C-alpha positions, 0 to 999 in steps of 0.5 A: 602606471608603468612598473620598473623592471630590471633584467639580471641573468636572463630574468626580469624582476619588477622593482618594488616601489620605495615607500620609505627612506632608511637611515643607517640607524634604521638598517642597524635596528632592522638587522639586529631585530632580524637576528633576534638580538638585543642591543646588549647581544650586539654590543657583545658581538661588536665591542661597541657599547649598548649605549652607543648602539642605541645612539646609532639606531636613533641616529644620534651619532654618525655611523662612520667607517670603523663602526660600520665594519664592526657591525657588518662583520657581526651581521655577516653583510657588506658594510655598505649595506649599513652605510648606504641602505637606500643605495640603488646602483646607477645601472638600475635607476630608471630602467623601465621595460 
């Protein structure tokens, strides 16, 4: 089985095999848990209610641009990381060494 390899700045990296699909809700929960925050902690940092955060994490409401910006600011990440957690740049898709 051939491994997918990308080259960046003169180095080669083997792409990990994707095993699951992440939803925006999964990405929010993952980031929150990595920070060791409760939903209430995240609510206090974003102004989004803990109930809405729960609904976002369970994919019951759409994330939307405004909430993505609020959450990404609290996490210190780019909003696209939450909105498109499975995104792979087209330049990196299908590259094989």
